[in-house]
C-alpha positions in Angstrom: -5.0 -30.5 18.2 -3.3 -27.0 17.2 -4.5 -26.2 13.0 -1.5 -25.7 10.9 0.1 -22.4 10.4 -1.1 -20.9 6.7 2.0 -20.3 4.5 2.6 -16.9 4.1 3.0 -17.0 -0.2 1.4 -20.1 -1.8 2.7 -19.7 -4.5 5.9 -18.6 -5.9 6.7 -17.2 -9.5 7.8 -19.9 -11.5 8.1 -19.6 -15.5 4.9 -22.1 -16.1 2.7 -20.6 -13.7 3.7 -17.0 -15.5 3.3 -18.4 -18.8 1.9 -21.6 -18.5 -2.1 -20.0 -19.8 -0.2 -18.2 -22.7 1.2 -21.3 -24.3 -2.2 -23.3 -23.7 -4.1 -20.6 -25.8 -0.5 -20.1 -28.4 -1.0 -23.9 -29.1 -4.6 -23.7 -29.5 -4.3 -20.9 -32.4 -1.3 -22.7 -33.7 -3.3 -26.3 -34.4 -6.7 -24.3 -35.7 -4.0 -22.7 -38.7 -2.5 -26.0 -38.9 -5.5 -27.4 -39.4 -7.5 -24.9 -41.2 -4.0 -25.3 -43.4 -4.1 -29.0 -44.3 -7.6 -29.0 -45.6 -6.6 -25.6 -47.9 -3.8 -27.0 -49.0 -5.0 -30.5 -49.8 -7.6 -28.5 -51.9 -4.7 -27.2 -54.1 -6.0 -23.7 -52.6 -2.1 -22.4 -52.6 -2.5 -18.9 -52.0 -5.2 -19.4 -49.3 -3.5 -21.0 -47.8 -0.3 -18.4 -48.2 -2.6 -16.5 -46.2 -3.6 -18.7 -43.6 -0.2 -18.9 -42.8 0.7 -14.9 -43.1 -2.9 -13.8 -41.0 -1.8 -17.1 -38.7 2.0 -15.9 -38.2 0.9 -12.4 -37.3 -1.4 -13.6 -34.5 0.9 -16.0 -33.0 2.8 -13.0 -32.4 0.6 -11.1 -31.2 -0.9 -13.9 -28.9 3.1 -14.5 -27.9 2.5 -10.6 -26.0 3.0 -11.8 -22.4 5.9 -13.9 -22.9 7.8 -10.9 -24.7 7.0 -8.5 -22.1 8.2 -10.7 -19.5 11.2 -12.0 -21.4 13.7 -10.5 -18.3 12.9 -12.9 -14.8 12.0 -11.1 -11.8 14.7 -10.4 -9.3 13.2 -9.4 -5.8 16.6 -10.8 -4.0 15.4 -7.1 -1.6 12.4 -6.0 -1.9 13.1 -2.6 -3.4 13.8 -5.3 -6.4 10.3 -6.7 -5.8 8.7 -2.9 -6.0 10.0 -2.1 -9.0 9.5 -6.1 -10.9 5.3 -5.6 -9.6 4.6 -1.8 -10.6 7.0 -2.8 -13.2 4.8 -5.2 -14.8 2.1 -2.5 -14.8 4.2 -0.4 -17.7 2.9 -1.9 -21.1 -0.1 -1.3 -23.4 -1.4 -4.2 -22.5 -0.2 -5.1 -18.1 0.7 -8.6 -17.4 -1.9 -8.5 -14.7 -0.5 -12.4 -14.2 3.0 -11.5 -13.1 1.8 -9.2 -11.0 -1.1 -11.9 -8.8 2.3 -14.0 -9.1 4.4 -11.0 -6.4 1.7 -11.6 -4.4 1.4 -13.2 -1.2 -1.1 -14.8 -0.1 -2.0 -11.7 2.4 -1.7 -10.2 -0.8 -4.3 -11.7 -2.1 -7.4 -11.0 -0.7 -7.9 -7.4 0.0 -11.8 -5.7 0.2 -11.4 -4.9 -3.7 -10.4 -8.3 -4.9 -10.9 -11.9 -3.2 -9.2 -14.2 -7.2 -7.3 -13.1 -9.9 -10.1 -12.5 -11.4 -11.2 -9.6 -9.3 -7.2 -8.5 -9.0 -7.6 -8.2 -13.2 -11.3 -6.0 -12.7 -9.6 -3.4 -10.0 -6.0 -2.8 -12.4 -8.0 -2.2 -15.5 -11.0 -0.1 -13.6 -7.2 1.5 -11.8 -5.5 2.0 -14.5 -8.7 3.5 -16.2 -8.6 6.3 -13.8 -5.1 7.1 -14.0 -5.5 8.0 -17.3 -9.3 9.5 -17.4 -8.8 13.5 -17.9 -3.9 12.8 -18.1 -3.8 10.8 -20.9 -4.8 9.4 -24.2 -6.4 5.9 -23.2 -4.2 3.6 -25.2 -1.4 5.5 -24.0 0.9 3.0 -21.7 1.6 4.7 -18.5 4.7 4.1 -16.6 5.7 3.6 -12.8 8.7 4.0 -11.4 9.1 3.4 -7.6 11.4 5.9 -5.8 12.7 7.7 -2.3 12.3 3.6 -1.2 12.9 3.3 2.5 12.9 0.1 4.9 16.0 -1.5 7.0 18.4 -3.6 5.7 16.5 -7.1 4.8 19.2 -9.8 5.4 18.3 -12.1 7.9 14.4 -10.8 7.3 11.8 -13.3 7.0 9.4 -10.3 6.4 9.4 -6.2 6.7 7.9 -2.6 6.7 8.5 0.4 4.0 7.6 3.1 2.2 8.1 4.2 -1.1 7.7 7.6 -3.6 4.9 5.9 -6.9 5.7 8.4 -9.3 3.2 7.3 -12.7 3.9 9.2 -16.0 3.1 9.0 -19.3 5.3 6.9 -22.3 6.3 9.5 -24.5 5.8 12.6 -22.5 8.4 12.0 -19.5 9.4 15.8 -19.2 5.9 16.7 -18.9 6.3 15.4 -15.9 4.5 12.6 -14.1 1.2 12.5 -14.2 0.7 10.9 -10.1 2.8 10.9 -7.1 1.7 8.7 -4.4 3.5 7.4 -1.5 3.0 4.4 -0.1 3.6 2.5 2.8 4.1 -1.8 2.1 5.3 -4.6 3.4 7.4 -7.8 2.3 7.3 -11.6 3.3 10.3 -13.2 2.1 9.2 -16.6 0.0 10.0 -20.0 0.2 11.9 -19.3 -2.6 14.2 -16.9 -1.0 12.6 -14.0 -3.1 9.9 -11.2 -1.7 7.0 -10.8 -2.0 4.2 -8.0 -1.2 1.6 -8.3 1.1 -0.4 -5.4 -0.9 -1.5 -5.2 -3.8 -4.0 -2.3 -4.3 -2.9 1.5 -5.2 -4.1 2.8 -2.1 -2.7 6.0 -1.6 -1.2 8.4 1.0 -0.2 11.6 -0.7 -2.9 13.6 -3.4 -1.7 13.5 -7.2 -0.1 16.7 -8.4 
């Protein structure tokens, strides 16, 4: 018997898969805040109750950060859009690694550097640290711009190869020019949702940074 062919994209992007873990954390946080507030209110500690709601509200906003930076859906009708959405998820104070992971094909989720979401996240934290070193402050967000995208027309295709240039700038210091410029060769595959996914999730470059 011939073994079934594994799907090129095992998990398509969805709001539920992108925000699910954040909603769970938020729900637990809100439940804890309400629980504590219930006991302090029952003890007539109105001042403490108000403080709990204040701190709880601020905490909920902070925990909602992954949702706030991904309110815009990743539209990947073309491979170029897929590349822009993937690297665009890095362009925040706290990059949205979950979205990046969801925009990878089955092949893209396995490499010598990682084979799980945890390994993928660790890889990018280390890689961003390397890009920051000697060029930008640790907490300065980097901006990743996809330029010079070259590929065949994607209409009617299920897989395509492309070349692109990725420029890395420091937010607030764009006028100083990029701190890195890499020529990348990437392949893309169309998922069952009709959208494009990347077959590689690393930042292996072909040209040295200026």
